[in-house]
A tleap script that builds the chain and sets N, CA, C and O, in Angstrom:
source leaprc.protein.ff14SB
mol = sequence {
  NMET ASN VAL PRO ALA LEU LEU ARG VAL ALA
  ALA PHE MET HIE TRP PHE ILE ALA VAL GLY
  PHE GLY VAL PHE CYS ILE PRO ALA ILE GLN
  ASN LEU LEU ASN GLY ARG ASP ILE PRO ILE
  VAL MET GLY PHE PRO ALA TYR GLY ARG GLY
  PRO PHE GLU ARG VAL GLY ILE PRO THR THR
  VAL PRO LEU LEU ALA ALA PHE LEU LEU VAL
  CYS ILE LEU GLU ALA VAL ALA GLY VAL LEU
  LEU TRP GLY GLY TYR LYS SER GLY ALA ILE
  LEU ALA LEU ALA LEU ILE PRO LEU GLY ALA
  LEU PHE TRP TRP GLY PHE ALA LEU PRO ILE
  PRO PRO ILE PHE ALA ILE VAL TRP THR ILE
  LEU ILE LEU LEU ASN TRP GLN ALA LEU CARG
}
set mol.1.N position { -166.767 77.609 20.766 }
set mol.1.CA position { -165.509 76.967 21.110 }
set mol.1.C position { -164.349 77.869 20.687 }
set mol.1.O position { -164.352 78.441 19.597 }
set mol.2.N position { -163.387 77.980 21.547 }
set mol.2.CA position { -162.204 78.782 21.274 }
set mol.2.C position { -161.137 77.883 20.623 }
set mol.2.O position { -160.599 76.977 21.260 }
set mol.3.N position { -160.851 78.149 19.363 }
set mol.3.CA position { -159.876 77.352 18.615 }
set mol.3.C position { -158.484 77.933 18.857 }
set mol.3.O position { -158.275 79.133 18.677 }
set mol.4.N position { -157.528 77.087 19.264 }
set mol.4.CA position { -156.165 77.592 19.483 }
set mol.4.C position { -155.594 78.262 18.235 }
set mol.4.O position { -155.839 77.831 17.108 }
set mol.5.N position { -154.838 79.312 18.464 }
set mol.5.CA position { -154.244 80.071 17.355 }
set mol.5.C position { -153.362 79.193 16.473 }
set mol.5.O position { -153.303 79.404 15.261 }
set mol.6.N position { -152.676 78.215 17.058 }
set mol.6.CA position { -151.788 77.371 16.259 }
set mol.6.C position { -152.566 76.469 15.300 }
set mol.6.O position { -152.052 76.113 14.240 }
set mol.7.N position { -153.796 76.096 15.657 }
set mol.7.CA position { -154.636 75.354 14.714 }
set mol.7.C position { -155.068 76.265 13.569 }
set mol.7.O position { -155.200 75.827 12.427 }
set mol.8.N position { -155.282 77.519 13.888 }
set mol.8.CA position { -155.627 78.489 12.836 }
set mol.8.C position { -154.446 78.693 11.895 }
set mol.8.O position { -154.634 78.874 10.692 }
set mol.9.N position { -153.234 78.665 12.435 }
set mol.9.CA position { -152.038 78.760 11.593 }
set mol.9.C position { -151.982 77.549 10.660 }
set mol.9.O position { -151.700 77.693 9.470 }
set mol.10.N position { -152.248 76.362 11.197 }
set mol.10.CA position { -152.261 75.147 10.369 }
set mol.10.C position { -153.327 75.258 9.278 }
set mol.10.O position { -153.095 74.860 8.137 }
set mol.11.N position { -154.500 75.801 9.631 }
set mol.11.CA position { -155.568 75.985 8.645 }
set mol.11.C position { -155.123 76.934 7.540 }
set mol.11.O position { -155.338 76.668 6.358 }
set mol.12.N position { -154.501 78.041 7.933 }
set mol.12.CA position { -154.021 79.009 6.951 }
set mol.12.C position { -152.987 78.385 6.024 }
set mol.12.O position { -152.984 78.649 4.821 }
set mol.13.N position { -152.119 77.565 6.577 }
set mol.13.CA position { -151.097 76.896 5.762 }
set mol.13.C position { -151.752 76.001 4.712 }
set mol.13.O position { -151.289 75.930 3.574 }
set mol.14.N position { -152.826 75.322 5.098 }
set mol.14.CA position { -153.555 74.491 4.134 }
set mol.14.C position { -154.141 75.341 3.017 }
set mol.14.O position { -154.058 74.976 1.844 }
set mol.15.N position { -154.728 76.467 3.377 }
set mol.15.CA position { -155.308 77.341 2.353 }
set mol.15.C position { -154.227 77.886 1.434 }
set mol.15.O position { -154.425 77.976 0.222 }
set mol.16.N position { -153.098 78.245 2.000 }
set mol.16.CA position { -151.990 78.783 1.208 }
set mol.16.C position { -151.552 77.769 0.150 }
set mol.16.O position { -151.373 78.119 -1.016 }
set mol.17.N position { -151.383 76.533 0.559 }
set mol.17.CA position { -150.978 75.472 -0.371 }
set mol.17.C position { -152.092 75.192 -1.370 }
set mol.17.O position { -151.836 75.067 -2.568 }
set mol.18.N position { -153.324 75.093 -0.886 }
set mol.18.CA position { -154.456 74.777 -1.760 }
set mol.18.C position { -154.631 75.821 -2.851 }
set mol.18.O position { -154.776 75.481 -4.026 }
set mol.19.N position { -154.618 77.080 -2.468 }
set mol.19.CA position { -154.819 78.145 -3.442 }
set mol.19.C position { -153.548 78.362 -4.267 }
set mol.19.O position { -153.604 78.484 -5.491 }
set mol.20.N position { -152.422 78.408 -3.591 }
set mol.20.CA position { -151.160 78.695 -4.268 }
set mol.20.C position { -150.801 77.701 -5.348 }
set mol.20.O position { -150.206 78.072 -6.359 }
set mol.21.N position { -151.154 76.441 -5.149 }
set mol.21.CA position { -150.845 75.433 -6.159 }
set mol.21.C position { -152.068 75.025 -6.966 }
set mol.21.O position { -151.949 74.689 -8.144 }
set mol.22.N position { -153.226 75.050 -6.354 }
set mol.22.CA position { -154.444 74.664 -7.064 }
set mol.22.C position { -154.820 75.611 -8.180 }
set mol.22.O position { -155.297 75.183 -9.231 }
set mol.23.N position { -154.607 76.907 -7.956 }
set mol.23.CA position { -155.019 77.894 -8.953 }
set mol.23.C position { -154.253 77.723 -10.269 }
set mol.23.O position { -154.795 78.015 -11.335 }
set mol.24.N position { -153.015 77.260 -10.210 }
set mol.24.CA position { -152.233 77.089 -11.429 }
set mol.24.C position { -152.572 75.793 -12.167 }
set mol.24.O position { -152.153 75.602 -13.309 }
set mol.25.N position { -153.330 74.903 -11.518 }
set mol.25.CA position { -153.774 73.692 -12.216 }
set mol.25.C position { -154.741 74.034 -13.344 }
set mol.25.O position { -154.751 73.376 -14.385 }
set mol.26.N position { -155.544 75.055 -13.134 }
set mol.26.CA position { -156.591 75.379 -14.110 }
set mol.26.C position { -155.994 75.807 -15.456 }
set mol.26.O position { -156.379 75.248 -16.483 }
set mol.27.N position { -155.063 76.785 -15.492 }
set mol.27.CA position { -154.474 77.108 -16.804 }
set mol.27.C position { -153.647 75.963 -17.390 }
set mol.27.O position { -153.559 75.822 -18.609 }
set mol.28.N position { -153.042 75.150 -16.528 }
set mol.28.CA position { -152.272 74.007 -17.035 }
set mol.28.C position { -153.212 73.002 -17.703 }
set mol.28.O position { -152.902 72.471 -18.769 }
set mol.29.N position { -154.350 72.747 -17.076 }
set mol.29.CA position { -155.343 71.845 -17.668 }
set mol.29.C position { -155.859 72.424 -18.982 }
set mol.29.O position { -155.974 71.707 -19.976 }
set mol.30.N position { -156.171 73.726 -18.986 }
set mol.30.CA position { -156.663 74.363 -20.213 }
set mol.30.C position { -155.635 74.271 -21.338 }
set mol.30.O position { -155.984 73.982 -22.483 }
set mol.31.N position { -154.376 74.515 -21.011 }
set mol.31.CA position { -153.338 74.412 -22.036 }
set mol.31.C position { -153.281 73.016 -22.628 }
set mol.31.O position { -153.238 72.856 -23.848 }
set mol.32.N position { -153.280 72.007 -21.770 }
set mol.32.CA position { -153.205 70.636 -22.267 }
set mol.32.C position { -154.431 70.273 -23.100 }
set mol.32.O position { -154.315 69.590 -24.118 }
set mol.33.N position { -155.602 70.729 -22.667 }
set mol.33.CA position { -156.817 70.456 -23.436 }
set mol.33.C position { -156.781 71.111 -24.815 }
set mol.33.O position { -157.377 70.606 -25.766 }
set mol.34.N position { -156.081 72.232 -24.914 }
set mol.34.CA position { -155.970 72.952 -26.188 }
set mol.34.C position { -154.735 72.556 -26.986 }
set mol.34.O position { -154.406 73.203 -27.980 }
set mol.35.N position { -154.046 71.495 -26.559 }
set mol.35.CA position { -152.904 70.991 -27.299 }
set mol.35.C position { -151.625 71.777 -27.109 }
set mol.35.O position { -150.669 71.608 -27.865 }
set mol.36.N position { -151.603 72.642 -26.098 }
set mol.36.CA position { -150.398 73.426 -25.824 }
set mol.36.C position { -149.630 72.794 -24.669 }
set mol.36.O position { -150.134 71.917 -23.968 }
set mol.37.N position { -148.405 73.262 -24.492 }
set mol.37.CA position { -147.557 72.804 -23.393 }
set mol.37.C position { -148.039 73.443 -22.087 }
set mol.37.O position { -148.817 74.398 -22.096 }
set mol.38.N position { -147.570 72.908 -20.988 }
set mol.38.CA position { -147.912 73.487 -19.695 }
set mol.38.C position { -147.351 74.904 -19.598 }
set mol.38.O position { -146.304 75.196 -20.176 }
set mol.39.N position { -148.041 75.786 -18.871 }
set mol.39.CA position { -147.560 77.166 -18.778 }
set mol.39.C position { -146.317 77.281 -17.894 }
set mol.39.O position { -146.043 76.422 -17.055 }
set mol.40.N position { -145.587 78.353 -18.105 }
set mol.40.CA position { -144.439 78.683 -17.264 }
set mol.40.C position { -144.910 79.741 -16.265 }
set mol.40.O position { -145.422 80.789 -16.659 }
set mol.41.N position { -144.735 79.463 -14.984 }
set mol.41.CA position { -145.176 80.368 -13.926 }
set mol.41.C position { -143.958 80.788 -13.114 }
set mol.41.O position { -143.267 79.952 -12.533 }
set mol.42.N position { -143.703 82.091 -13.081 }
set mol.42.CA position { -142.561 82.635 -12.349 }
set mol.42.C position { -141.250 81.933 -12.750 }
set mol.42.O position { -140.377 81.690 -11.916 }
set mol.43.N position { -141.142 81.621 -14.025 }
set mol.43.CA position { -139.926 81.013 -14.550 }
set mol.43.C position { -139.847 79.503 -14.430 }
set mol.43.O position { -138.862 78.901 -14.857 }
set mol.44.N position { -140.868 78.882 -13.859 }
set mol.44.CA position { -140.865 77.426 -13.678 }
set mol.44.C position { -142.050 76.813 -14.417 }
set mol.44.O position { -143.113 77.428 -14.498 }
set mol.45.N position { -141.877 75.607 -14.955 }
set mol.45.CA position { -143.008 74.945 -15.606 }
set mol.45.C position { -144.055 74.556 -14.553 }
set mol.45.O position { -143.732 73.984 -13.512 }
set mol.46.N position { -145.302 74.880 -14.853 }
set mol.46.CA position { -146.391 74.550 -13.923 }
set mol.46.C position { -146.710 73.061 -14.046 }
set mol.46.O position { -147.432 72.636 -14.948 }
set mol.47.N position { -146.165 72.292 -13.134 }
set mol.47.CA position { -146.472 70.865 -13.044 }
set mol.47.C position { -145.957 70.051 -14.210 }
set mol.47.O position { -146.692 69.260 -14.799 }
set mol.48.N position { -144.721 70.241 -14.534 }
set mol.48.CA position { -144.122 69.435 -15.579 }
set mol.48.C position { -142.610 69.464 -15.489 }
set mol.48.O position { -142.017 70.266 -14.767 }
set mol.49.N position { -142.017 68.579 -16.230 }
set mol.49.CA position { -140.567 68.458 -16.327 }
set mol.49.C position { -139.913 68.124 -14.990 }
set mol.49.O position { -138.760 68.483 -14.751 }
set mol.50.N position { -140.639 67.448 -14.134 }
set mol.50.CA position { -140.103 67.045 -12.835 }
set mol.50.C position { -139.915 65.545 -12.771 }
set mol.50.O position { -139.858 64.877 -13.803 }
set mol.51.N position { -139.820 65.013 -11.569 }
set mol.51.CA position { -139.606 63.575 -11.390 }
set mol.51.C position { -140.668 62.690 -12.044 }
set mol.51.O position { -140.337 61.604 -12.519 }
set mol.52.N position { -141.933 63.118 -12.083 }
set mol.52.CA position { -142.936 62.306 -12.778 }
set mol.52.C position { -142.485 62.017 -14.204 }
set mol.52.O position { -142.473 60.868 -14.646 }
set mol.53.N position { -142.116 63.073 -14.912 }
set mol.53.CA position { -141.728 62.889 -16.319 }
set mol.53.C position { -140.435 62.093 -16.442 }
set mol.53.O position { -140.258 61.339 -17.399 }
set mol.54.N position { -139.532 62.257 -15.478 }
set mol.54.CA position { -138.265 61.517 -15.542 }
set mol.54.C position { -138.474 60.014 -15.355 }
set mol.54.O position { -137.657 59.218 -15.818 }
set mol.55.N position { -139.560 59.615 -14.680 }
set mol.55.CA position { -139.839 58.180 -14.521 }
set mol.55.C position { -140.887 57.693 -15.515 }
set mol.55.O position { -141.379 56.570 -15.406 }
set mol.56.N position { -141.232 58.548 -16.493 }
set mol.56.CA position { -142.132 58.117 -17.559 }
set mol.56.C position { -143.597 58.436 -17.356 }
set mol.56.O position { -144.439 57.897 -18.075 }
set mol.57.N position { -143.936 59.295 -16.399 }
set mol.57.CA position { -145.326 59.694 -16.178 }
set mol.57.C position { -145.491 61.116 -16.711 }
set mol.57.O position { -145.073 62.073 -16.059 }
set mol.58.N position { -146.099 61.261 -17.893 }
set mol.58.CA position { -146.244 62.605 -18.457 }
set mol.58.C position { -147.326 63.397 -17.714 }
set mol.58.O position { -148.230 62.831 -17.100 }
set mol.59.N position { -147.202 64.707 -17.791 }
set mol.59.CA position { -148.229 65.570 -17.215 }
set mol.59.C position { -149.439 65.519 -18.137 }
set mol.59.O position { -149.360 65.894 -19.307 }
set mol.60.N position { -150.562 65.048 -17.595 }
set mol.60.CA position { -151.788 64.889 -18.366 }
set mol.60.C position { -152.933 65.585 -17.641 }
set mol.60.O position { -152.803 65.971 -16.479 }
set mol.61.N position { -154.048 65.738 -18.335 }
set mol.61.CA position { -155.229 66.348 -17.722 }
set mol.61.C position { -155.697 65.532 -16.511 }
set mol.61.O position { -155.964 66.127 -15.467 }
set mol.62.N position { -155.809 64.192 -16.599 }
set mol.62.CA position { -156.230 63.447 -15.409 }
set mol.62.C position { -155.260 63.606 -14.226 }
set mol.62.O position { -155.699 63.687 -13.079 }
set mol.63.N position { -153.974 63.651 -14.492 }
set mol.63.CA position { -152.996 63.829 -13.419 }
set mol.63.C position { -153.183 65.193 -12.764 }
set mol.63.O position { -153.180 65.298 -11.537 }
set mol.64.N position { -153.345 66.233 -13.571 }
set mol.64.CA position { -153.555 67.574 -13.028 }
set mol.64.C position { -154.899 67.683 -12.310 }
set mol.64.O position { -155.005 68.362 -11.289 }
set mol.65.N position { -155.921 67.018 -12.838 }
set mol.65.CA position { -157.238 67.038 -12.186 }
set mol.65.C position { -157.164 66.358 -10.818 }
set mol.65.O position { -157.795 66.808 -9.862 }
set mol.66.N position { -156.400 65.286 -10.732 }
set mol.66.CA position { -156.228 64.605 -9.443 }
set mol.66.C position { -155.509 65.522 -8.454 }
set mol.66.O position { -155.881 65.581 -7.282 }
set mol.67.N position { -154.489 66.233 -8.915 }
set mol.67.CA position { -153.782 67.162 -8.031 }
set mol.67.C position { -154.695 68.313 -7.622 }
set mol.67.O position { -154.651 68.756 -6.474 }
set mol.68.N position { -155.514 68.801 -8.538 }
set mol.68.CA position { -156.471 69.850 -8.201 }
set mol.68.C position { -157.445 69.359 -7.131 }
set mol.68.O position { -157.791 70.108 -6.217 }
set mol.69.N position { -157.883 68.121 -7.236 }
set mol.69.CA position { -158.769 67.548 -6.214 }
set mol.69.C position { -158.075 67.512 -4.855 }
set mol.69.O position { -158.688 67.828 -3.835 }
set mol.70.N position { -156.811 67.130 -4.837 }
set mol.70.CA position { -156.056 67.125 -3.577 }
set mol.70.C position { -155.990 68.551 -3.013 }
set mol.70.O position { -156.141 68.751 -1.808 }
set mol.71.N position { -155.767 69.525 -3.878 }
set mol.71.CA position { -155.714 70.924 -3.427 }
set mol.71.C position { -157.059 71.363 -2.845 }
set mol.71.O position { -157.104 72.049 -1.823 }
set mol.72.N position { -158.141 70.969 -3.492 }
set mol.72.CA position { -159.476 71.315 -2.979 }
set mol.72.C position { -159.699 70.665 -1.613 }
set mol.72.O position { -160.234 71.297 -0.703 }
set mol.73.N position { -159.292 69.412 -1.473 }
set mol.73.CA position { -159.433 68.736 -0.185 }
set mol.73.C position { -158.549 69.376 0.884 }
set mol.73.O position { -158.921 69.395 2.057 }
set mol.74.N position { -157.386 69.898 0.498 }
set mol.74.CA position { -156.534 70.635 1.444 }
set mol.74.C position { -157.285 71.879 1.947 }
set mol.74.O position { -157.228 72.209 3.132 }
set mol.75.N position { -157.984 72.560 1.037 }
set mol.75.CA position { -158.766 73.735 1.428 }
set mol.75.C position { -159.889 73.341 2.398 }
set mol.75.O position { -160.147 74.043 3.376 }
set mol.76.N position { -160.547 72.222 2.121 }
set mol.76.CA position { -161.601 71.732 3.017 }
set mol.76.C position { -161.018 71.413 4.393 }
set mol.76.O position { -161.605 71.762 5.417 }
set mol.77.N position { -159.867 70.752 4.411 }
set mol.77.CA position { -159.202 70.462 5.685 }
set mol.77.C position { -158.918 71.751 6.440 }
set mol.77.O position { -159.082 71.811 7.658 }
set mol.78.N position { -158.491 72.786 5.716 }
set mol.78.CA position { -158.224 74.076 6.338 }
set mol.78.C position { -159.471 74.686 6.963 }
set mol.78.O position { -159.415 75.224 8.069 }
set mol.79.N position { -160.588 74.603 6.262 }
set mol.79.CA position { -161.853 75.132 6.791 }
set mol.79.C position { -162.231 74.387 8.074 }
set mol.79.O position { -162.611 75.003 9.070 }
set mol.80.N position { -162.123 73.074 8.039 }
set mol.80.CA position { -162.481 72.275 9.213 }
set mol.80.C position { -161.524 72.523 10.381 }
set mol.80.O position { -161.950 72.581 11.534 }
set mol.81.N position { -160.244 72.669 10.082 }
set mol.81.CA position { -159.275 72.985 11.141 }
set mol.81.C position { -159.568 74.351 11.752 }
set mol.81.O position { -159.483 74.518 12.969 }
set mol.82.N position { -159.907 75.312 10.930 }
set mol.82.CA position { -160.223 76.660 11.418 }
set mol.82.C position { -161.365 76.594 12.435 }
set mol.82.O position { -161.392 77.347 13.409 }
set mol.83.N position { -162.300 75.684 12.191 }
set mol.83.CA position { -163.417 75.510 13.113 }
set mol.83.C position { -163.101 74.618 14.302 }
set mol.83.O position { -163.944 74.434 15.180 }
set mol.84.N position { -161.904 74.066 14.339 }
set mol.84.CA position { -161.506 73.225 15.457 }
set mol.84.C position { -162.033 71.802 15.396 }
set mol.84.O position { -162.139 71.131 16.422 }
set mol.85.N position { -162.366 71.341 14.195 }
set mol.85.CA position { -162.931 70.001 14.043 }
set mol.85.C position { -161.851 68.932 13.873 }
set mol.85.O position { -160.906 69.092 13.101 }
set mol.86.N position { -162.019 67.854 14.608 }
set mol.86.CA position { -161.085 66.732 14.506 }
set mol.86.C position { -161.102 66.136 13.104 }
set mol.86.O position { -160.087 65.626 12.629 }
set mol.87.N position { -162.262 66.199 12.437 }
set mol.87.CA position { -162.342 65.678 11.069 }
set mol.87.C position { -161.382 66.431 10.141 }
set mol.87.O position { -160.831 65.839 9.212 }
set mol.88.N position { -161.180 67.709 10.381 }
set mol.88.CA position { -160.221 68.476 9.591 }
set mol.88.C position { -158.799 68.011 9.827 }
set mol.88.O position { -158.000 67.931 8.895 }
set mol.89.N position { -158.487 67.707 11.072 }
set mol.89.CA position { -157.151 67.209 11.404 }
set mol.89.C position { -156.916 65.842 10.775 }
set mol.89.O position { -155.840 65.573 10.243 }
set mol.90.N position { -157.923 64.983 10.838 }
set mol.90.CA position { -157.801 63.649 10.249 }
set mol.90.C position { -157.632 63.761 8.738 }
set mol.90.O position { -156.785 63.086 8.153 }
set mol.91.N position { -158.441 64.619 8.103 }
set mol.91.CA position { -158.320 64.815 6.658 }
set mol.91.C position { -156.946 65.375 6.307 }
set mol.91.O position { -156.312 64.916 5.357 }
set mol.92.N position { -156.488 66.359 7.064 }
set mol.92.CA position { -155.174 66.967 6.809 }
set mol.92.C position { -154.067 65.924 6.867 }
set mol.92.O position { -153.193 65.889 6.001 }
set mol.93.N position { -154.106 65.085 7.880 }
set mol.93.CA position { -153.067 64.069 8.035 }
set mol.93.C position { -153.207 62.962 6.996 }
set mol.93.O position { -152.204 62.431 6.517 }
set mol.94.N position { -154.438 62.611 6.646 }
set mol.94.CA position { -154.671 61.561 5.652 }
set mol.94.C position { -154.228 61.996 4.258 }
set mol.94.O position { -153.845 61.158 3.441 }
set mol.95.N position { -154.277 63.283 3.982 }
set mol.95.CA position { -153.896 63.785 2.660 }
set mol.95.C position { -152.385 63.856 2.452 }
set mol.95.O position { -151.930 63.974 1.314 }
set mol.96.N position { -151.613 63.788 3.510 }
set mol.96.CA position { -150.161 63.955 3.371 }
set mol.96.C position { -149.537 62.943 2.405 }
set mol.96.O position { -148.782 63.359 1.526 }
set mol.97.N position { -149.808 61.646 2.518 }
set mol.97.CA position { -149.165 60.720 1.567 }
set mol.97.C position { -149.549 60.992 0.111 }
set mol.97.O position { -148.697 60.935 -0.777 }
set mol.98.N position { -150.816 61.284 -0.133 }
set mol.98.CA position { -151.255 61.568 -1.497 }
set mol.98.C position { -150.641 62.873 -1.995 }
set mol.98.O position { -150.135 62.949 -3.115 }
set mol.99.N position { -150.695 63.901 -1.141 }
set mol.99.CA position { -150.071 65.174 -1.504 }
set mol.99.C position { -148.585 65.004 -1.753 }
set mol.99.O position { -148.038 65.576 -2.696 }
set mol.100.N position { -147.930 64.216 -0.906 }
set mol.100.CA position { -146.482 64.018 -1.030 }
set mol.100.C position { -146.119 63.401 -2.374 }
set mol.100.O position { -145.081 63.725 -2.950 }
set mol.101.N position { -146.956 62.531 -2.864 }
set mol.101.CA position { -146.708 61.940 -4.185 }
set mol.101.C position { -146.664 63.032 -5.257 }
set mol.101.O position { -145.768 63.045 -6.102 }
set mol.102.N position { -147.627 63.939 -5.216 }
set mol.102.CA position { -147.656 65.036 -6.185 }
set mol.102.C position { -146.529 66.035 -5.939 }
set mol.102.O position { -145.918 66.521 -6.891 }
set mol.103.N position { -146.249 66.344 -4.686 }
set mol.103.CA position { -145.173 67.298 -4.368 }
set mol.103.C position { -143.851 66.782 -4.933 }
set mol.103.O position { -143.065 67.539 -5.505 }
set mol.104.N position { -143.622 65.486 -4.762 }
set mol.104.CA position { -142.406 64.886 -5.313 }
set mol.104.C position { -142.459 64.905 -6.838 }
set mol.104.O position { -141.524 65.364 -7.494 }
set mol.105.N position { -143.559 64.403 -7.393 }
set mol.105.CA position { -143.667 64.245 -8.838 }
set mol.105.C position { -143.602 65.539 -9.621 }
set mol.105.O position { -143.114 65.566 -10.750 }
set mol.106.N position { -144.098 66.620 -9.016 }
set mol.106.CA position { -144.053 67.914 -9.675 }
set mol.106.C position { -142.907 68.782 -9.152 }
set mol.106.O position { -142.794 69.949 -9.528 }
set mol.107.N position { -142.064 68.225 -8.296 }
set mol.107.CA position { -140.898 68.925 -7.731 }
set mol.107.C position { -141.303 70.225 -7.040 }
set mol.107.O position { -140.766 71.293 -7.336 }
set mol.108.N position { -142.257 70.120 -6.116 }
set mol.108.CA position { -142.740 71.284 -5.361 }
set mol.108.C position { -142.078 71.288 -3.983 }
set mol.108.O position { -142.414 70.448 -3.149 }
set mol.109.N position { -141.155 72.199 -3.724 }
set mol.109.CA position { -140.383 72.149 -2.474 }
set mol.109.C position { -141.077 72.716 -1.239 }
set mol.109.O position { -140.724 72.336 -0.122 }
set mol.110.N position { -142.040 73.601 -1.398 }
set mol.110.CA position { -142.646 74.267 -0.238 }
set mol.110.C position { -143.651 73.384 0.512 }
set mol.110.O position { -143.610 73.354 1.742 }
set mol.111.N position { -144.549 72.667 -0.170 }
set mol.111.CA position { -145.547 71.895 0.566 }
set mol.111.C position { -144.998 70.897 1.591 }
set mol.111.O position { -145.588 70.772 2.665 }
set mol.112.N position { -143.900 70.179 1.318 }
set mol.112.CA position { -143.419 69.257 2.358 }
set mol.112.C position { -143.012 69.973 3.656 }
set mol.112.O position { -143.220 69.458 4.755 }
set mol.113.N position { -142.436 71.151 3.507 }
set mol.113.CA position { -142.056 71.922 4.701 }
set mol.113.C position { -143.306 72.318 5.477 }
set mol.113.O position { -143.362 72.173 6.698 }
set mol.114.N position { -144.310 72.821 4.756 }
set mol.114.CA position { -145.564 73.186 5.407 }
set mol.114.C position { -146.204 71.965 6.064 }
set mol.114.O position { -146.733 72.061 7.172 }
set mol.115.N position { -146.157 70.814 5.383 }
set mol.115.CA position { -146.778 69.600 5.933 }
set mol.115.C position { -146.146 69.196 7.256 }
set mol.115.O position { -146.843 68.764 8.174 }
set mol.116.N position { -144.840 69.333 7.357 }
set mol.116.CA position { -144.166 69.024 8.621 }
set mol.116.C position { -144.672 69.959 9.719 }
set mol.116.O position { -144.995 69.525 10.824 }
set mol.117.N position { -144.732 71.246 9.392 }
set mol.117.CA position { -145.166 72.233 10.389 }
set mol.117.C position { -146.617 72.010 10.775 }
set mol.117.O position { -146.932 71.995 11.965 }
set mol.118.N position { -147.528 71.832 9.791 }
set mol.118.CA position { -148.925 71.689 10.174 }
set mol.118.C position { -149.183 70.376 10.898 }
set mol.118.O position { -150.094 70.301 11.722 }
set mol.119.N position { -148.412 69.353 10.612 }
set mol.119.CA position { -148.559 68.099 11.354 }
set mol.119.C position { -148.190 68.308 12.820 }
set mol.119.O position { -148.905 67.856 13.714 }
set mol.120.N position { -147.093 68.984 13.061 }
set mol.120.CA position { -146.677 69.274 14.441 }
set mol.120.C position { -147.733 70.117 15.136 }
set mol.120.O position { -148.100 69.832 16.277 }
set mol.121.N position { -148.229 71.152 14.464 }
set mol.121.CA position { -149.244 72.021 15.079 }
set mol.121.C position { -150.521 71.254 15.405 }
set mol.121.O position { -151.117 71.445 16.465 }
set mol.122.N position { -150.930 70.393 14.493 }
set mol.122.CA position { -152.141 69.588 14.736 }
set mol.122.C position { -151.926 68.643 15.915 }
set mol.122.O position { -152.770 68.563 16.807 }
set mol.123.N position { -150.811 67.933 15.925 }
set mol.123.CA position { -150.572 66.960 16.998 }
set mol.123.C position { -150.420 67.637 18.352 }
set mol.123.O position { -150.873 67.105 19.366 }
set mol.124.N position { -149.784 68.811 18.377 }
set mol.124.CA position { -149.639 69.529 19.653 }
set mol.124.C position { -150.967 70.035 20.186 }
set mol.124.O position { -151.111 70.256 21.388 }
set mol.125.N position { -151.939 70.220 19.302 }
set mol.125.CA position { -153.246 70.773 19.702 }
set mol.125.C position { -154.373 69.763 19.559 }
set mol.125.O position { -155.543 70.144 19.533 }
set mol.126.N position { -154.037 68.483 19.467 }
set mol.126.CA position { -155.039 67.440 19.238 }
set mol.126.C position { -156.162 67.474 20.284 }
set mol.126.O position { -157.333 67.310 19.944 }
set mol.127.N position { -155.806 67.685 21.537 }
set mol.127.CA position { -156.795 67.680 22.636 }
set mol.127.C position { -157.808 68.813 22.500 }
set mol.127.O position { -158.915 68.720 23.031 }
set mol.128.N position { -157.443 69.869 21.803 }
set mol.128.CA position { -158.358 71.010 21.655 }
set mol.128.C position { -159.390 70.790 20.556 }
set mol.128.O position { -160.341 71.564 20.442 }
set mol.129.N position { -159.221 69.756 19.751 }
set mol.129.CA position { -160.150 69.474 18.659 }
set mol.129.C position { -161.432 68.849 19.180 }
set mol.129.O position { -161.433 68.113 20.166 }
set mol.130.N position { -162.513 69.158 18.500 }
set mol.130.CA position { -163.795 68.561 18.904 }
set mol.130.C position { -164.287 67.571 17.867 }
set mol.130.O position { -165.350 66.973 18.040 }
savepdb mol mol.pdb
quit
């Protein structure tokens, strides 16, 4: 099956978000487990001091583990989209509300922009999915 290039772009966007944000969950989890503060990455706190904390939800290991799981599922959605599977599109779209909660809570500005773009790309190419 020939997968449209725009679905491949959507898949790549999922991988970019999954790896780009998921990889920093691991040192943040390790720091918290060792009683240290969250790490600073490129001058910004990795998953802390954002809206979650302002509303009384501290950055904890379970919270970071849940976000890491969302990142892993984003990567899975990307793999399925790359193959042109409708299940990947459904997973990608189903993850948006859960991802959006974390994007807001950790003050991550890039993922919402990507989510808008990959949603449009998926919907425009829905008929090409198997």
